[in-house]
C-alpha positions, -999 to 999 in steps of 0.1 A, spaced: -222 -566 92 -187 -550 95 -186 -551 55 -219 -534 53 -208 -508 74 -174 -501 57 -193 -502 24 -219 -475 38 -191 -455 49 -173 -456 14 -203 -445 -3 -210 -417 21 -175 -406 15 -180 -407 -23 -211 -387 -23 -195 -362 1 -166 -359 -20 -186 -354 -52 -208 -326 -38 -176 -309 -25 -162 -308 -58 -193 -296 -76 -180 -259 -77 -144 -266 -81 -128 -266 -116 -92 -270 -130 -79 -251 -157 -61 -284 -170 -95 -299 -176 -105 -268 -201 -73 -273 -221 -46 -253 -202 -12 -267 -211 12 -248 -191 49 -248 -194 50 -210 -204 50 -213 -240 13 -220 -252 -13 -193 -249 -36 -204 -219 -57 -173 -219 -88 -189 -233 -86 -221 -213 -85 -201 -181 -113 -180 -192 -136 -208 -203 -132 -223 -165 -138 -190 -150 -169 -186 -169 -181 -222 -162 -174 -214 -125 -194 -181 -129 -227 -202 -138 -233 -207 -102 -201 -198 -84 -169 -217 -77 -133 -220 -76 -109 -224 -105 -78 -241 -94 -45 -237 -111 -15 -262 -103 21 -257 -100 39 -244 -132 42 -217 -156 11 -203 -176 13 -179 -205 -14 -155 -205 -12 -133 -237 -46 -116 -231 -66 -106 -201 -88 -123 -176 -121 -114 -162 -132 -132 -129 -172 -133 -128 -193 -126 -95 -187 -152 -69 -158 -169 -85 -120 -175 -71 -90 -182 -91 -66 -202 -68 -31 -214 -70 -12 -237 -46 1 -212 -22 -14 -213 12 4 -180 26 29 -153 13 47 -168 -15 81 -163 -34 77 -162 -70 98 -189 -89 101 -200 -125 102 -236 -115 79 -239 -84 44 -228 -74 17 -211 -95 32 -184 -117 10 -167 -145 31 -149 -173 14 -119 -183 19 -102 -216 -9 -78 -225 -10 -40 -224 25 -32 -232 30 3 -236 -7 13 -228 -15 23 -191 -53 25 -203 -53 -8 -218 -74 -34 -199 -62 -48 -167 -44 -82 -166 -70 -94 -140 -105 -77 -135 -123 -89 -104 -163 -83 -101 -182 -87 -73 -172 -114 -44 -144 -126 -61 -109 -139 -49 -74 -142 -64 -53 -163 -42 -21 -184 -38 -3 -174 -71 24 -151 -86 24 -130 -116 52 -119 -137 59 -97 -169 88 -117 -187 90 -86 -211 96 -59 -187 132 -52 -180 147 -32 -150 169 -14 -174 143 -5 -199 111 -1 -181 76 2 -203 43 13 -191 16 -15 -185 -21 -13 -173 -31 -24 -138 -21 -61 -129 -53 -64 -107 -84 -43 -106 -115 -46 -82 -146 -35 -98 -172 -48 -73 -180 -54 -38 -162 -78 -11 -136 -89 -35 -101 -100 -22 -66 -105 -33 -45 -130 -9 -13 -148 -7 -3 -131 -43 31 -121 -54 34 -94 -81 71 -96 -95 72 -66 -115 40 -48 -121 43 -14 -135 12 -5 -118 -1 -32 -92 -36 -33 -74 -64 -8 -86 -94 -5 -58 -101 32 -70 -107 38 -107 -144 21 -101 -169 25 -71 -165 -6 -49 -165 -15 -14 -152 -38 13 -124 -48 -5 -96 -72 13 -60 -71 3 -40 -94 24 -2 -111 24 8 -94 -10 44 -88 -19 55 -70 -49 78 -49 -68 58 -20 -83 74 7 -107 49 33 -109 19 29 -86 19 -1 -59 -19 1 -44 -44 27 -54 -75 30 -32 -103 54 -40 -138 54 -45 -147 31 -18 -182 33 -4 -174 13 29 -148 0 50 -119 -16 32 -91 -36 47 -55 -37 37 -31 -61 55 8 -72 50 14 -55 17 51 -49 11 63 -30 -20 101 -38 -22 124 -44 -50 137 -76 -38 107 -94 -52 118 -87 -87 154 -92 -79 148 -127 -64 142 -134 -103 174 -121 -113 165 -83 -122 193 -59 -113 185 -45 -78 204 -13 -87 185 -7 -118 152 -12 -102 160 11 -73 172 39 -97 136 39 -114 113 35 -86 133 62 -66 121 86 -94 86 71 -103 70 50 -75 41 61 -56 36 31 -30 0 36 -17 -22 62 -33 -52 68 -12 -82 91 -21 -120 85 -11 -126 59 17 -145 56 44 -132 41 78 -105 20 58 -81 -1 80 -45 -7 70 -21 -27 91 16 -42 85 22 -24 53 58 -13 40 73 4 10 112 13 4 127 36 -22 96 52 -32 94 86 -48 64 89 -26 55 61 4 21 72 10 0 98 -10 -33 110 1 -53 128 -27 -89 142 -34 -109 125 -56 -118 148 -85 -157 149 -96 -169 125 -66 -207 125 -67 -210 101 -36 -211 120 -6 -195 153 7 -161 139 17 -142 127 -13 -109 123 6 -94 98 28 -106 86 62 -81 58 72 -64 42 101 -29 31 96 -9 9 120 23 -10 122 34 3 88 62 25 75 80 41 41 117 37 43 145 55 24 128 78 -1 125 116 -8 90 115 8 75 91 31 40 109 32 24 137 12 -9 146 24 -29 167 -4 -62 163 13 -82 143 41 -114 143 53 -122 176 71 -142 156 101 -120 125 107 -88 129 85 -61 101 88 -44 84 118 -9 67 120 -1 47 150 33 27 156 44 37 123 79 47 109 91 73 83 123 80 66 124 104 52 99 134 51 61 140 59 47 170 40 13 184 44 1 206 17 -17 236 19 -50 223 4 -54 200 35 -80 210 60 -86 178 80 -67 163 111 -33 143 105 -29 124 138 3 104 146 8 84 177 41 64 188 56 70 152 95 74 147 110 97 121 148 93 111 170 111 85 174 142 64 144 146 42 159 162 12 124 168 -6 115 191 21 148 207 30 157 184 58 128 189 82 108 158 95 73 172 90 62 204 72 27 216 74 12 240 51 -24 235 55 -50 249 79 -59 213 96 -47 201 130 -14 182 132 -15 161 162 17 140 177 16 119 206 47 99 218 67 103 186 103 103 184 124 125 161 160 113 154 186 130 135 210 100 132 214 104 95 220 141 95 259 138 102 263 121 69 240 145 50 239 182 44 225 191 77 219 228 85 210 240 119 184 265 105 164 235 93 138 227 120 127 191 128 90 203 125 80 234 105 44 245 109 36 271 85 -1 272 92 -28 253 111 -25 241 147 -3 218 164 -6 196 194 24 179 205 25 156 237 51 136 250 76 135 222 112 130 219 139 146 200 174 131 196 199 157 181 230 134 178 253 164 181 234 182 155 219 209 176 192 229 154 182 265 159 147 252 163 131 217 169 99 234 163 92 264 140 57 282 143 50 302 114 28 337 116 -4 317 103 -2 291 129 -36 296 147 -28 278 181 -3 252 195 4 233 227 37 218 233 33 197 266 58 172 283 81 167 254 118 161 260 154 164 241 183 142 247 211 162 261 196 195 252 167 218 256 137 221 236 141 251 210 110 266 197 107 296 172 74 312 177 61 336 153 26 328 157 -1 356 168 -23 328 181 -25 310 213 6 290 218 14 273 253 45 257 259 45 237 291 66 210 311 91 202 284 125 186 300 162 176 291 179 147 300 
């Protein structure tokens, strides 16, 4: 009897295993060789096409795989490496795809294109012919064209252009646990018809430097060329735990030109626990949705935050920190040229780096040339660099409320040239 029970359990296990694997495919079974010398493009695509017949997962084992062409992931198909979380790219460990296509042609086909319901997960992508001392353009490394597609636990070693969720209309994209060195653009979000999510995306030179590239050469290029996150049309987008360093622009908010979908071809996004560090501009706002705008919460910026005159929507910042001397906007932490509202709550402005830079007392921390300002419960730390004004209100400012703010070892200084309703109430020194 015991033998019969054991045999039954074994048969059930075999049937269950067979059914579990019916939608799983291995690139090695389709002729992939690995090692980095043989072109495995066709083997990968054959496996993806087979999985696309009914949907499924294509698995890639540890090793280097040369992909001389491009890959298209059909609907409901996943391309899966071995990593089960954020990974460090390595030439001798993990799953590494070697990309060669599209050199010197940004408009060429992306290295990987995702249709609807697709996932890329658990692998790293490296361009062996890209050199930090001699950067060449390449197209997007990963492009999402459909609904509900995902990029998870992926490392992009040296992408010229990283992840594209904006060239084509798509929605509900999900980007999570992505480390990259990007050279021109890290992540592009646009033409998003419904809620997308971006979590734990870090854009940093160290990803490429880990494979031996010169950190200094990467820095020298990206400080002049990189835009970390470019964000256009989106609706209730959520971003959390994202970071970029040494970028020319950390976060750029744009208007989608020629957008026929709806009446708000700009950003509506909530950003938390994120930041842009040590660059000429942390944020530039060209235009956001008039009725909702953008919100930053618990974020950090070094250096400047520029709101252009084309913007009409609200820009809201809560519990955010500002450091340094923003050379790109003459030293101010925030400059607003637009007609929209700037809303600051419990933010911290610190001049700690101004002593080492070309600080000038006539440069205010916050320069409002237009629009309206609501600043409540914020803190200024001059560090002996006492400005002529912490806040400057220009003639075009329509209204302002400055209430409950404080200055460490000093008094809140406001230059008010506004002809609108300005109320300055209950500010203190300590």
